[in-house]
Structure formats: structure tokens, C-alpha cells
C-alpha positions in Angstrom: -15.4 -24.4 -5.4 -11.9 -22.8 -5.4 -9.0 -24.0 -3.4 -6.2 -21.5 -2.3 -2.8 -23.2 -2.4 0.8 -22.0 -1.9 3.9 -22.1 0.3 3.6 -21.3 4.0 3.4 -17.5 4.6 2.7 -16.8 1.0 -0.5 -15.0 1.9 -3.3 -17.5 1.4 -5.3 -16.7 4.5 -4.5 -13.0 4.2 -6.0 -13.0 0.7 -9.3 -14.4 2.0 -9.2 -12.1 5.0 -9.1 -9.2 2.6 -12.0 -10.5 0.6 -14.2 -11.2 3.6 -12.7 -8.4 5.7 -11.9 -10.6 8.7 -8.8 -11.2 10.7 -8.6 -15.0 10.9 -4.8 -15.1 10.3 -4.1 -13.2 13.5 -5.9 -15.8 15.5 -4.0 -18.8 14.2 -1.0 -20.4 15.9 2.1 -18.6 14.5 -0.1 -17.2 11.8 -0.2 -20.6 10.1 -3.4 -22.2 9.0 -3.9 -25.6 10.6 -7.1 -26.7 9.1 -9.1 -26.4 5.9 -11.4 -23.4 6.0 -14.3 -22.9 3.6 -15.6 -19.4 2.8 -18.7 -18.8 0.6 -18.6 -15.4 -1.2 -21.9 -14.6 -2.9 -22.0 -13.1 -6.4 -23.2 -9.8 -5.0 -19.9 -9.4 -3.1 -17.9 -10.4 -6.2 -19.8 -7.8 -8.2 -19.2 -5.1 -5.6 -15.4 -5.8 -5.4 -14.9 -6.1 -9.1 -17.2 -3.3 -10.2 -16.9 -2.4 -13.9 -14.1 -5.0 -14.4 -16.8 -7.6 -14.9 -17.9 -5.9 -18.1 -14.7 -7.2 -19.7 -16.0 -10.7 -19.4 -18.7 -10.1 -22.0 -20.9 -12.8 -20.6 -23.9 -13.0 -18.2 -22.9 -14.3 -14.8 -25.2 -17.1 -13.6 -22.9 -18.7 -11.0 -24.3 -18.1 -7.5 -20.9 -17.1 -6.1 -17.6 -18.6 -5.2 -16.7 -21.1 -2.5 -13.1 -20.7 -1.3 -11.1 -23.4 0.5 -8.1 -22.2 2.4 -5.4 -24.9 2.8 -2.3 -24.9 5.1 1.0 -24.1 3.5 3.3 -25.6 6.2 5.1 -28.8 5.2 3.5 -30.7 8.1 0.0 -30.4 6.5 0.6 -32.1 3.1 -2.4 -34.3 3.5 -4.7 -31.3 4.1 -3.4 -29.6 0.9 -4.1 -32.8 -1.1 -7.6 -33.0 0.2 -8.3 -29.3 -0.5 -6.8 -29.4 -3.9 -8.5 -32.6 -5.0 -12.1 -31.5 -4.3 -11.9 -28.1 -6.0 -13.2 -27.1 -9.4 -10.6 -24.4 -9.9 -7.7 -23.1 -7.8 -5.7 -20.0 -6.9 -2.0 -20.7 -6.5 -0.4 -18.0 -4.5 3.3 -17.2 -5.1 5.5 -14.7 -3.3 6.7 -12.4 -6.1 10.2 -12.2 -4.6 10.5 -15.9 -3.7 9.1 -17.6 -6.7 8.5 -21.4 -6.7 9.1 -22.8 -3.2 8.8 -26.4 -1.8 5.1 -26.3 -1.0 4.5 -24.3 -4.3 6.0 -27.2 -6.2 3.9 -29.7 -4.2 0.8 -27.7 -5.0 1.6 -27.7 -8.7 1.9 -31.5 -8.6 -1.4 -31.8 -6.8 -3.2 -29.5 -9.3 -1.7 -31.3 -12.3 -2.5 -34.7 -11.0 -6.1 -33.8 -10.3 -6.4 -31.8 -13.6 -7.6 -28.8 -11.7 -7.5 -25.5 -13.6 -5.8 -22.7 -11.8 -4.9 -19.0 -11.7 -1.6 -17.8 -10.2 -1.7 -14.9 -7.7 1.7 -13.1 -7.6 1.5 -11.8 -4.1 3.3 -9.1 -2.1 3.9 -6.6 -4.9 3.5 -3.9 -2.2 6.8 -5.0 -0.7 8.7 -4.1 -3.9 11.0 -1.2 -3.4 9.4 2.0 -4.6 5.9 0.7 -4.8 3.2 3.3 -4.2 -0.2 2.3 -3.0 -2.7 4.2 -5.1 -5.8 2.0 -5.1 -7.1 -1.5 -5.4 -7.2 -1.9 -9.2 -3.8 -3.2 -10.4 -4.4 -2.1 -14.0 -4.7 1.5 -12.7 -2.1 1.3 -10.0 0.6 -0.1 -12.3 0.3 3.0 -14.5 1.1 5.3 -11.6 4.2 3.4 -10.5 7.7 4.7 -11.2 9.2 3.1 -14.4 11.7 1.1 -12.4 8.9 -0.5 -10.4 7.0 -1.4 -13.5 10.1 -2.9 -14.9 10.8 -4.8 -11.7 7.3 -6.4 -11.8 7.7 -7.5 -15.4 11.2 -8.9 -14.5 9.7 -11.0 -11.6 6.8 -12.1 -13.9 9.1 -13.3 -16.6 11.3 -15.0 -14.0 8.3 -16.9 -12.7 7.1 -17.7 -16.2 10.5 -19.4 -16.8 10.3 -21.4 -13.5 6.8 -22.6 -14.3 7.8 -23.5 -17.9 9.9 -26.2 -16.3 6.7 -27.8 -15.1 5.2 -27.6 -18.6 2.9 -24.7 -17.5 2.5 -21.8 -20.0 1.7 -18.5 -18.3 1.5 -14.8 -18.9 0.2 -11.7 -17.1 -3.6 -11.9 -17.0 -4.1 -8.9 -19.3 -1.7 -10.3 -21.9 -3.1 -13.8 -22.1 -4.3 -14.5 -25.6 -5.8 -18.0 -24.9 -7.0 -18.9 -21.5 -7.3 -22.6 -22.4 -3.6 -22.8 -23.1 -2.1 -20.4 -20.6 -2.6 -19.8 -16.9 -3.1 -16.2 -15.9 -0.6 -14.5 -13.5 -2.4 -11.8 -11.5 -0.1 -9.5 -9.5 -1.7 -8.7 -6.1 -1.1 -7.6 -2.6 -3.2 -9.6 -0.2 -2.4 -7.1 2.5 -3.5 -3.9 0.8 -6.0 -5.3 -1.6 -4.4 -4.2 -4.8 -5.1 -6.6 -7.7 -7.8 -8.5 -5.8 -10.6 -7.1 -8.1 -8.7 -8.4 -11.1 -8.1 -11.8 -9.4 -11.8 -12.2 -8.6 -12.7 -11.1 -12.2 -10.4 -13.7 -13.7 -11.6 -16.6 -11.5 -15.3 -15.6 -11.9 -14.9 -15.4 -15.7 -13.2 -18.8 -15.8 -15.8 -20.4 -13.5 -18.6 -19.1 -15.7 -17.1 -19.8 -19.1 -15.2 -23.0 -18.5 -17.2 -24.7 -15.8 -20.7 -23.7 -16.8 -21.5 -27.0 -18.4 -21.0 -28.6 -15.0 -23.6 -26.4 -13.4 -27.4 -26.3 -13.6 -28.8 -23.0 -12.4 -32.3 -23.1 -10.9 -33.4 -19.5 -11.6 -36.6 -20.0 -9.7 -34.7 -19.9 -6.4 -33.5 -16.4 -5.3 -29.7 -17.1 -5.1 -29.7 -19.9 -7.6 -29.2 -23.6 -7.0 -26.2 -25.2 -8.6 -26.4 -29.0 -9.1 -23.4 -30.8 -10.4 -23.8 -32.9 -13.5 -21.8 -36.0 -14.1 -18.4 -34.9 -15.5 -16.1 -37.7 -16.4 -12.5 -37.9 -15.2 -10.2 -36.5 -17.9 -7.7 -38.7 -19.6 -4.0 -38.4 -19.0 -3.6 -36.5 -22.3 -6.2 -33.9 -21.3 -4.4 -33.4 -18.0 -1.3 -32.2 -19.7 -3.0 -28.8 -20.0 -4.0 -28.0 -16.4 -4.6 -24.4 -16.9 -8.3 -23.9 -17.6 -9.9 -27.2 -18.6 -13.0 -28.4 -16.8 -11.9 -30.3 -13.7 -14.5 -33.1 -13.5 -13.1 -35.7 -11.1 -16.1 -37.3 -9.5 -16.3 -41.0 -8.8 -19.5 -43.1 -8.7 -21.6 -40.1 -9.6 -21.1 -38.5 -6.2 -21.0 -35.0 -7.6 -22.7 -32.3 -5.5 -20.2 -29.7 -4.3 -21.4 -29.9 -0.7 -21.3 -33.7 -0.6 -17.8 -33.8 -2.0 -16.6 -31.3 0.6 -18.1 -33.2 3.5 -16.9 -36.6 2.2 -13.4 -35.3 1.8 -13.0 -33.2 4.9 -15.6 -34.4 7.3 -18.5 -32.6 8.9 -17.9 -28.9 9.8 -17.0 -28.5 13.4 -17.5 -24.8 13.5 -19.4 -22.4 11.3 -19.8 -18.7 11.5 -21.7 -16.2 9.3 -19.9 -12.8 8.9 -21.7 -9.9 7.5 -19.5 -8.2 5.0 -18.9 -4.5 5.3 -18.7 -4.3 1.6 -22.5 -5.0 1.2 -25.5 -6.3 2.9 -24.7 -9.9 1.7 -23.4 -12.5 4.1 -20.2 -14.3 3.7 -20.2 -17.8 5.2 -17.0 -19.3 6.7 -16.6 -22.7 8.2 -13.8 -24.8 9.4 -13.7 -28.3 7.9 -11.9 -31.0 9.9 
């Protein structure tokens, strides 16, 4: 279960819209998410979006897919962000590449550190950088085709954000330069609008989910899509929480561990559920609003 956190208008819902190819953000009041929305993305969709990138993980994927929780970024919805951030196993923190750490970004960082939730940072809106040329969805390929000044600008913004996050005791680096994912949080440059970088972002969170959360999952291979049952992870100590990047995020209380139970207990029963058929494949992507 992944929560998507960030400042208002940083591109959280637009990112999920791109993944599921829907237009939810256009139907929200002022373009602002006002509830927690859950989106289930099956592994088949992840494999289709990432393609050969998944070969870099050098591991067999047994997770059934990814469950995304979209949280509001507006200051008025602080309680919803806390609920979304606290029930997730891993998180994506979205940051505007030109704005850096903003008020709700700082709040999200505190939520993730307090809950001990591992997270990846999506550095969004690279397509708005002056001179950026849209050449495809793979960032690792697109960056090679950019003018030198654009490549330097992206590195400049990355190093600037690395400095800002260092003030929160968070070590980071660009995802393809990270030498130890247990000590550093990965920065993935993306454009939620055009889709560039999203394959790499999904690759990173999929790899982390498989490699670092696998001991909390029991996969029932007799069932077609797999049945993941939460084990009984213990809450980490204060010392363990000092490295929030990629450690397991067991936070259950009183052995109430199943993902679905935790979501319903924290957010209430779903008031509306829709099943959208992805144009990327024949697999279904489930979306539901959690009150």
C-alpha cells in the first residue's frame, strides 16, 4: 500500500491519472483532492508500463500489484494526510522541481518520519523546465537527448533539493546514482503530465516493495492473482525510525494487520467504487474513494 503525499498542486492526482489513464483531477473542486482515493494497480499493468526496466531489479516479482492512496495537499486537509500516510507501507513524496520543499511537503516529511514509512521522492514537472524536449516516457533515455543546459539544470535542482532534505536528516540521490537504498531515498525526476519518468518511478517502488517488504507478505500462489496476508510486524524503535528511507514500515497495533482492514479502519467504508479498464492492457485498475 503506497500513499502519495506532497504540497497542494504538486501533481499527486495527476500522477495517478497518468498511471490509470483517467481524468479525476479535472472533476475535483478547483483541481484539489478533497478525499482519500485508493487505486489498485495490478502487477500486469506495472510490467507493461515499466517494460524491460524491471530486469534491472534482478529479482522475481511476487507482489500482486500496488495499492496507491492519493491524499489531499491543501492545508485544510491535514488530518486526511496523516491518515493516508500512517496506513501505508511505502510512500511517494511528490515535490515540484522548481519549488522544492513547501509547507505541506514539510508536513508530509514529518508524517513519514514519525510513522517510519519508507519513501521515494518524485521530482515532478521537469517538462516545465526551459528548453526541455519531450522525447519519450523513459527518463534515462530522455535525459540523454536534452540540451546540455537542461541536463545541468536538472542536476542543479536535484542537488538543491538534496541540500534541503539534508536539513531533515534525509540522505538522497538521483535513483540511478543511489549506492545503498537502505540509507538513501531515491529521487526520481518525472512529469506527471507527460508521463516521462513514471516507468522508472514504478520500477523503484516495485523493487523496494518486493525487496524490503517481502518479509511482511505471504503469497498464496494457488490463487491466480496471489493473496497477500500481512504477518505481524512490530513497531520499530525510535532509533530505527531515524532512517526513514527504505526500512520495513510495520506499524500495526493489536495484530490488526491486513491491508484492507487497516484501510477501512483508518478511513471508513468506501462510499464509492469504480472499476476502470486500463487502455494499457486488459487488466482492471480499481479506484475507490475512502471517506
